[in-house]
LUMGU-56513 format. One line per field, with one value per residue (C-alpha): residue in one letter; x negated, y, z negated. Coordinates in Angstrom, 2 decimals, decimal comma, m for minus. Layout:
N
residu	a;...
xx	X;...
yy	Y;...
zz	Z;...
//
This chain:
532
residu	m;n;h;h;q;i;e;p;s;g;h;v;v;i;v;g;a;g;i;a;g;l;f;c;a;l;k;l;a;p;q;p;v;t;l;i;s;a;t;t;l;g;e;d;s;f;g;s;t;m;q;a;d;i;a;a;a;i;s;a;d;d;t;p;q;a;h;a;a;d;m;i;a;a;g;g;g;l;v;e;a;a;a;a;l;e;l;a;t;d;a;a;a;r;i;e;d;l;i;r;l;g;v;a;f;d;r;d;y;r;g;e;l;a;t;s;r;a;a;a;h;s;v;r;r;i;l;s;v;r;g;d;f;t;g;q;a;i;v;t;a;l;t;n;a;v;r;a;t;p;s;i;r;v;i;e;n;h;v;v;d;a;l;l;t;e;h;g;v;v;r;g;l;k;l;r;s;s;e;d;g;s;a;a;p;l;l;i;a;a;g;a;v;v;l;a;t;g;g;i;g;h;l;f;a;t;t;t;n;p;s;h;a;n;g;i;g;m;a;i;a;a;r;a;g;a;i;i;a;d;p;e;f;v;q;f;h;p;t;a;m;t;g;g;r;d;p;a;p;v;v;t;e;s;l;r;g;a;g;a;i;l;v;n;r;r;g;q;r;f;m;l;p;r;h;h;l;v;d;l;a;p;r;d;t;v;a;r;g;i;m;a;e;i;s;a;g;r;g;a;f;l;d;a;r;d;v;l;d;d;d;v;a;a;r;y;p;i;l;h;r;a;c;v;a;r;g;l;d;p;t;r;q;p;i;p;v;a;p;a;a;h;f;h;m;g;g;i;a;i;d;a;c;g;r;s;s;i;e;g;l;w;a;a;g;e;v;a;a;t;a;t;d;g;a;n;h;i;a;g;n;a;v;l;a;a;l;v;f;a;n;r;i;a;t;d;i;s;g;r;t;f;a;p;a;s;n;l;q;r;i;a;f;a;e;p;g;g;a;d;p;t;l;t;e;g;t;l;r;e;i;m;t;s;q;v;g;v;i;r;d;e;e;l;l;v;d;a;i;a;v;i;a;r;l;e;r;d;g;c;n;s;t;l;r;n;m;a;t;a;a;l;l;i;a;t;a;a;w;s;r;r;e;s;r;g;a;h;c;r;a;d;c;p;a;e;n;p;s;f;a;q;r;t;m;t;t;l;a;a;a;r;e;i;a;d;q;l;a;d;r;p;s;i;r;l;p;r;p;l;s;a
xx	28,93;26,82;23,07;20,28;17,50;13,91;10,92;7,70;4,36;3,16;5,08;3,59;5,68;4,52;7,24;5,93;3,40;1,83;m1,70;m1,05;0,83;m1,58;m4,66;m3,22;m2,40;m5,96;m7,48;m5,35;m6,62;m6,99;m4,13;m0,92;1,32;4,42;4,38;7,71;7,60;10,51;9,30;7,21;3,85;1,61;4,32;3,58;6,40;4,72;5,21;2,88;0,75;m0,37;m1,94;m3,18;m6,84;m8,69;m10,60;m13,80;m16,72;m19,50;m21,56;m24,78;m23,22;m20,08;m19,23;m16,24;m16,11;m15,64;m12,97;m11,12;m11,40;m9,68;m6,83;m6,44;m6,51;m3,80;m1,64;m0,08;m1,33;0,27;m2,63;m4,17;m7,89;m9,08;m6,83;m8,07;m11,72;m11,14;m9,42;m12,22;m14,88;m13,31;m13,25;m16,71;m16,14;m12,81;m14,42;m16,99;m14,12;m12,57;m15,86;m16,33;m12,86;m13,88;m12,52;m14,75;m14,86;m16,13;m19,90;m22,04;m25,09;m27,25;m24,98;m23,68;m19,97;m18,55;m16,51;m14,15;m12,35;m8,62;m6,29;m7,05;m10,41;m13,43;m15,84;m15,79;m14,70;m12,02;m12,95;m11,20;m11,01;m10,74;m9,37;m5,78;m5,92;m7,11;m4,00;m3,24;m6,82;m6,67;m3,27;m4,50;m7,64;m5,68;m2,98;m5,52;m7,16;m3,79;m2,83;m6,14;m5,69;m3,98;m2,93;m0,68;2,81;4,62;8,38;8,98;11,99;13,45;14,10;14,74;18,20;17,71;15,15;16,46;15,62;16,64;16,14;13,96;11,63;11,27;12,73;12,97;14,33;17,40;16,50;18,46;17,56;16,72;17,70;20,88;23,45;25,66;22,97;23,44;21,25;18,04;17,05;13,36;12,00;9,02;7,36;5,31;6,53;4,39;6,46;4,61;7,67;6,50;8,11;11,40;11,06;14,04;16,31;15,86;17,14;13,74;10,87;7,61;8,59;10,19;13,67;12,50;10,75;14,09;13,44;14,77;11,71;12,09;15,85;15,78;13,20;15,33;18,46;16,56;15,70;12,20;10,87;10,55;7,96;7,95;10,71;11,38;7,98;8,43;5,78;6,85;4,16;3,93;3,02;5,45;6,04;9,52;11,61;14,29;12,39;13,15;10,68;8,98;5,38;2,73;0,28;m2,75;m4,23;m7,70;m6,94;m6,71;m9,85;m11,54;m10,44;m6,89;m4,82;m1,19;0,53;4,06;5,64;3,92;0,52;0,21;m1,70;1,01;m0,96;m3,66;m1,82;m0,40;m3,45;m7,22;m7,63;m5,32;m4,32;m6,05;m4,03;m2,20;0,54;3,41;2,12;1,73;5,17;6,85;4,93;6,09;9,69;9,62;8,52;11,12;13,88;12,87;13,21;9,51;8,83;5,66;3,00;m0,34;m2,77;m5,44;m6,51;m9,98;m10,37;m9,07;m10,71;m9,60;m10,72;m7,77;m6,37;m9,54;m10,10;m6,47;m4,55;m1,40;m1,15;m1,67;1,09;3,54;2,70;3,15;6,56;7,52;6,09;3,49;m0,24;m1,93;m5,11;m3,14;m0,07;0,42;2,29;5,66;5,73;8,06;7,97;9,22;9,59;6,28;5,02;6,54;4,33;6,84;7,97;7,78;5,71;2,61;m0,47;m4,09;m3,60;m0,47;1,93;5,43;7,57;9,24;7,42;6,30;6,64;3,68;3,76;1,24;1,23;3,72;6,43;4,20;3,56;m0,14;m0,73;m3,25;m0,93;0,85;3,01;1,18;m0,62;m3,78;m4,68;m6,45;m5,43;m2,39;m4,42;m7,10;m4,61;m2,87;m6,17;m7,41;m4,22;m3,68;m7,15;m6,48;m3,18;m4,86;m7,48;m4,76;m2,72;m5,55;m5,78;m2,47;0,19;3,86;6,69;9,09;12,27;15,60;18,53;18,74;22,35;23,25;21,68;22,22;24,88;27,89;28,57;30,67;34,14;35,66;33,31;34,19;33,46;33,64;30,38;27,54;23,76;23,95;25,80;23,11;20,21;21,75;22,42;18,86;17,38;19,67;20,06;17,12;14,50;11,57;13,34;15,93;18,23;20,63;23,88;22,77;21,40;24,59;26,69;24,24;24,20;28,00;28,12;25,04;26,60;29,69;27,45;25,57;28,83;31,00;28,65;29,91;26,88;23,96;21,41;23,32;23,85;20,14;19,24;21,66;20,08;16,68;18,24;20,02;16,74;15,10;17,98;18,65;14,96;14,81;17,80;16,20;12,86;13,83;10,61;8,52;5,44;3,48;5,77;8,86;10,13;13,18;14,29;16,15;13,09;10,16;7,40;5,73;7,11;4,59;7,34;7,59;3,86;4,31;5,19;8,79;9,66;13,23;15,54;18,59;20,71;19,39;20,04;23,61;24,13;23,06;25,43;28,28;27,54;27,64;30,75;33,06;31,26;33,56;33,10;31,57;30,37;29,45;26,54;27,05;25,77;22,13;23,05;25,39
yy	16,69;16,86;16,57;17,70;15,10;15,80;13,51;14,88;14,67;11,57;9,98;11,51;14,26;16,30;18,15;21,16;23,81;24,47;23,41;19,65;19,73;22,06;20,16;16,78;18,04;19,31;16,09;14,06;16,04;15,20;12,75;14,54;15,60;17,74;20,07;21,32;24,64;26,00;29,53;31,28;29,55;31,12;33,41;34,78;32,83;29,90;31,27;29,80;28,06;31,41;32,21;28,73;28,21;24,94;22,80;21,00;19,62;21,31;22,96;21,48;21,02;19,32;15,89;14,20;11,96;15,02;16,41;13,09;12,95;16,32;15,11;12,04;14,07;16,42;13,73;12,31;8,78;8,38;9,28;6,34;6,62;5,23;7,63;10,60;9,74;9,23;12,62;14,38;12,62;13,72;17,37;18,46;17,22;19,03;22,28;21,89;21,42;24,71;26,57;25,30;26,62;30,06;30,20;32,73;31,54;34,00;33,79;34,66;36,93;34,04;33,37;30,15;29,33;31,15;29,14;30,07;28,13;27,47;25,76;22,12;22,18;21,51;23,46;26,14;24,47;26,76;28,22;31,38;33,85;37,47;36,44;35,39;35,36;31,75;29,98;32,69;32,63;28,84;28,94;31,69;29,75;26,54;28,35;29,97;26,58;24,91;27,58;27,00;23,20;22,04;18,65;20,25;21,18;23,51;23,80;26,87;27,94;24,46;22,43;18,73;17,46;13,70;10,98;8,54;4,90;1,60;m1,73;0,06;1,59;5,29;6,23;9,99;13,09;15,26;18,95;22,19;25,77;27,85;30,99;30,01;28,18;27,56;25,80;22,09;19,75;18,63;14,96;14,25;10,75;9,64;6,36;8,05;10,86;12,77;14,69;17,75;19,77;21,15;21,06;21,50;24,88;26,47;23,95;26,24;29,80;31,03;29,81;30,79;28,82;30,10;29,08;26,22;24,52;23,02;19,29;18,33;16,26;14,10;13,95;12,71;10,07;8,94;8,84;6,56;4,25;5,39;4,79;8,05;8,38;10,55;12,98;14,14;15,83;19,44;21,95;25,45;28,01;29,87;33,24;34,26;38,00;38,93;41,51;39,73;38,86;35,49;33,88;35,28;36,41;34,22;35,95;33,89;31,60;32,79;36,00;33,96;32,15;35,55;36,57;37,96;37,09;36,30;38,50;39,24;42,65;43,07;42,42;39,04;36,23;33,61;30,77;30,84;28,47;26,31;24,79;24,75;26,00;28,93;30,73;28,07;25,21;22,94;24,73;22,88;23,93;27,54;27,55;26,32;28,86;31,67;30,38;30,39;34,02;35,08;33,15;34,85;38,26;39,07;38,83;37,57;39,54;38,89;41,57;41,86;45,41;44,30;42,17;44,44;47,63;50,13;47,70;45,41;45,82;44,32;41,64;40,49;41,76;39,69;40,60;44,25;44,09;42,54;45,06;48,00;46,66;46,52;49,96;48,55;49,31;46,13;48,04;50,05;47,95;44,32;42,27;40,78;37,05;34,06;30,41;29,55;26,27;25,94;22,47;19,01;16,19;13,68;13,00;10,29;7,41;6,94;4,75;5,87;6,31;8,41;5,64;5,57;2,47;3,02;1,77;4,70;7,33;9,09;12,02;14,65;17,79;18,52;16,28;13,28;11,66;10,81;9,14;11,90;14,27;11,99;14,00;17,28;18,87;20,94;24,09;23,79;20,21;21,02;22,40;19,77;16,88;18,38;18,42;15,04;13,13;14,93;13,78;10,20;10,08;11,29;8,56;5,96;7,04;7,85;5,52;3,81;3,61;3,80;2,29;4,78;5,23;3,96;6,30;8,41;9,37;5,85;6,10;9,80;9,99;12,31;14,97;13,46;14,80;16,03;18,97;21,20;24,89;25,77;23,90;26,27;26,45;29,06;26,59;23,98;26,36;27,68;24,15;23,09;26,10;26,05;22,28;20,56;23,22;23,80;22,18;19,43;17,36;14,45;16,39;19,04;16,40;14,32;17,35;18,43;14,98;14,93;18,22;17,44;14,11;15,99;18,34;15,42;13,80;16,80;19,72;21,89;21,42;19,07;21,42;21,59;17,83;17,24;19,72;17,95;14,61;15,87;17,39;14,12;12,20;14,70;14,90;11,17;10,40;13,13;11,54;8,09;9,20;9,51;11,13;14,26;13,75;16,36;18,78;16,74;18,08;16,58;18,58;15,50;13,24;15,56;12,93;10,64;7,10;4,35;2,30;5,02;5,10;4,20;6,02;6,24;4,44;4,99;5,21;7,22;4,11;3,86;7,57;7,26;4,22;6,24;9,05;6,57;5,09;8,55;9,66;8,68;10,94;13,81;17,55;18,57;22,11;24,46;26,69;30,26;32,75;33,58;37,24;36,58
zz	4,65;7,79;7,34;9,61;9,86;10,82;11,11;9,59;11,32;9,56;6,73;3,60;2,02;m0,97;m2,87;m4,76;m3,80;m7,17;m8,00;m7,86;m4,55;m2,79;m3,96;m3,01;0,50;0,91;m0,38;2,08;5,10;7,92;7,33;8,34;5,46;5,04;2,04;0,65;m1,23;m3,27;m2,55;0,04;m0,14;m2,77;m4,10;m7,58;m9,22;m10,89;m14,38;m16,97;m14,33;m13,01;m16,38;m17,21;m17,91;m17,27;m19,75;m18,76;m20,75;m18,80;m21,56;m22,89;m26,33;m24,99;m23,58;m21,95;m25,03;m27,26;m24,96;m25,01;m28,80;m29,04;m26,81;m29,01;m32,23;m30,99;m29,40;m32,53;m32,01;m28,58;m26,25;m24,41;m25,14;m21,81;m19,86;m21,89;m21,28;m17,56;m17,32;m19,19;m17,12;m13,84;m14,89;m13,71;m10,14;m9,91;m11,12;m8,33;m5,85;m6,98;m6,77;m3,20;m2,40;m3,63;m7,18;m8,96;m12,56;m15,14;m15,75;m18,75;m18,73;m17,50;m14,54;m16,06;m16,22;m19,24;m21,72;m24,53;m27,22;m27,48;m29,91;m30,78;m28,96;m31,16;m28,93;m26,25;m22,99;m21,49;m18,09;m16,93;m14,09;m15,21;m18,59;m17,80;m13,99;m13,70;m12,45;m9,95;m8,65;m8,21;m6,47;m4,14;m3,20;m2,61;m0,63;1,66;2,27;2,96;5,48;7,26;7,43;10,66;9,26;6,63;7,75;5,32;4,84;2,70;0,60;0,23;m2,91;m3,30;m4,24;m4,06;m3,52;m0,92;m1,50;0,05;m1,74;m4,31;m1,71;m0,91;2,47;2,34;0,68;0,74;0,70;0,66;1,35;m1,72;0,22;2,11;0,01;3,05;5,08;5,77;3,70;5,35;5,41;5,80;6,38;4,33;3,54;0,81;m1,44;m3,93;m6,46;m7,77;m8,70;m12,04;m15,43;m17,25;m18,98;m17,22;m18,94;m21,96;m22,36;m23,55;m21,40;m19,76;m16,64;m13,41;m12,30;m10,06;m13,03;m13,99;m14,29;m10,88;m9,94;m13,03;m12,47;m8,88;m9,76;m12,71;m10,55;m8,16;m11,07;m12,03;m15,53;m17,49;m20,25;m23,39;m22,35;m25,93;m26,18;m25,06;m25,98;m26,93;m26,30;m29,60;m28,15;m25,44;m25,39;m26,55;m24,78;m22,77;m19,58;m17,94;m17,70;m20,78;m20,22;m21,86;m24,17;m23,24;m25,87;m24,95;m26,87;m30,08;m29,01;m28,75;m32,25;m32,04;m35,12;m35,86;m38,43;m39,57;m39,90;m43,28;m41,74;m43,47;m41,72;m42,13;m40,51;m43,22;m45,58;m42,80;m41,11;m41,54;m37,94;m38,79;m35,55;m33,43;m34,89;m32,42;m30,57;m32,29;m35,72;m34,62;m32,96;m36,14;m38,20;m35,95;m36,00;m39,81;m39,90;m37,34;m39,17;m42,43;m40,80;m41,00;m37,28;m35,61;m33,76;m32,11;m33,22;m30,52;m31,28;m32,37;m29,23;m26,49;m25,23;m22,64;m19,91;m20,72;m17,18;m15,73;m18,39;m18,81;m15,77;m16,29;m19,97;m19,07;m16,45;m18,93;m21,64;m19,28;m18,27;m21,96;m22,75;m25,13;m25,47;m26,78;m27,63;m30,20;m31,04;m32,06;m29,45;m30,55;m29,86;m30,17;m29,08;m25,58;m23,71;m21,91;m21,03;m20,78;m22,04;m20,66;m17,13;m14,52;m15,88;m13,71;m13,71;m13,36;m9,59;m9,97;m8,88;m10,34;m10,91;m7,51;m4,42;m2,30;m5,06;m6,69;m9,12;m10,21;m12,27;m15,01;m13,55;m14,34;m17,71;m17,59;m21,01;m21,81;m23,70;m26,13;m28,51;m27,98;m25,05;m25,54;m23,67;m20,34;m19,64;m17,47;m14,58;m15,09;m14,98;m11,94;m10,04;m11,25;m10,47;m7,17;m6,15;m7,30;m5,43;m2,25;m2,64;m3,21;m0,16;2,25;5,21;4,54;7,21;6,34;8,34;9,92;7,90;9,08;9,71;6,57;7,24;6,20;2,75;1,94;m0,75;m0,71;m3,33;m6,15;m6,82;m10,07;m10,57;m13,54;m12,79;m16,50;m17,11;m16,25;m16,19;m18,95;m21,17;m20,60;m21,28;m24,50;m25,77;m25,05;m26,86;m29,88;m30,35;m28,60;m29,26;m31,60;m34,57;m34,07;m36,26;m35,76;m35,92;m33,44;m31,06;m31,13;m30,26;m27,55;m25,94;m25,69;m23,77;m21,65;m20,61;m19,40;m17,42;m15,88;m14,81;m13,92;m13,18;m10,37;m8,08;m7,49;m9,08;m12,34;m12,40;m11,81;m14,55;m16,89;m15,95;m17,11;m20,23;m21,05;m20,87;m23,24;m25,73;m25,98;m26,48;m29,15;m30,90;m30,71;m32,18;m35,85;m37,04;m36,54;m34,38;m32,47;m30,69;m31,62;m34,94;m36,67;m39,72;m40,99;m40,47;m41,30;m41,52;m39,01;m39,09;m38,23;m36,58;m33,90;m33,15;m29,50;m26,31;m25,19;m21,96;m20,81;m17,81;m16,89;m17,44;m21,01;m21,64;m20,38;m22,59;m25,66;m24,65;m24,30;m27,73;m29,30;m27,44;m30,29;m32,76;m33,91;m33,54;m30,22;m30,90;m28,09;m29,09;m30,11;m27,53;m28,16;m28,43;m31,36
//
């Protein structure tokens, strides 16, 4: 296939125009960078990020040490203490950056930054903008600043298909149009690539993430040989609004922090016997509690009637919009909720500067595994980590010069043959939800791995094969971790096992080897349709 090659202005390319990508581009200014966006820049399609709050120890009764302790407590023994403290310590400076960029955080009656409490936090340290508008407000402020920065060149409506390397060193990227499927691939030279492509939620049939959060960033790094950390740890947001929308709207955790309660159809508070923090228990505990109620036919609802008044549209604009679309009044009716794939604790293994194991490749945001989440992510840390590591990457790259790339046509790979059109994205997403979801077991995982390996080898297009690559990394790591820890729940291994009290470090080669070893297992079952 013919490729069109362009040379960027400068040789730093950032892939992803969410919070991490935008902030990194701004922090690199005036060094020239090229920013690749899967959508029109700033488009309201970033799913859960648009509603995400940010955690920061800024109150008089809070400290970075306390924030780090909460990360460690929630992380199932896998959080690196030094990394957690460094993240928490950097928070105040990043909040000041956002305020300088015009982000209008909510204030209390004294004019101080208002804080609220969320699950797994010991004190109030969640900062918001208009309730659940935080992520969107941050993206808007960063987008406006990027558009006003001459050193940032933006390529919109393009997604990455492959990371191009030569002798283990980054040389560039292969891109394709997200609007025109017939357009020739685009090769872009780069001596430094920052992947900020987001998470993996769209690998699952039920998710809070948009379609471009489909694991491709992790996949292309893995295909180039990068070490992948902790891929089995996928967080399911317990309170996604049900109703068939894809992505599913998030019912913000700050509602529970403000006093909203979880009940079943009988009005029973089913979290009371499950955890001493009740509705503010860690997300994995709440997600499993909700799944149990749904599986028992009792349903699950967030009752916010004592929290919300008629000013809900002003206080929680995104929630209000989702409720209106569903024909529901949250001031008078409980909101039906269910768990949905939300945040990936795993991803490309990086160090404290955001460097991956491949020379010339950095990663920030959800695509990166930062050592601060461990087995379970806590609210507010996603945006914080995106900002902190984007800033560190910019510091690490700033002032460096990168040699011009050689002819990329020579190292761009051709599409493999043997594609099977019967293997579809829908098949992959249903398998991931039904067999690699909130609750897993050995038999389901073995069957899932067999089908995912076929998709990774024979998928009918590069996007599907990349999605299957990410799915294979998750499923094989979930099979290998024969215990339940944090967000990883194995019904056949329900307790933590001390012999697994370490982070997972894996590669695509290792995942394929596991799949090959399991290939002789009998009975490959395709999942039943979710509507069945």
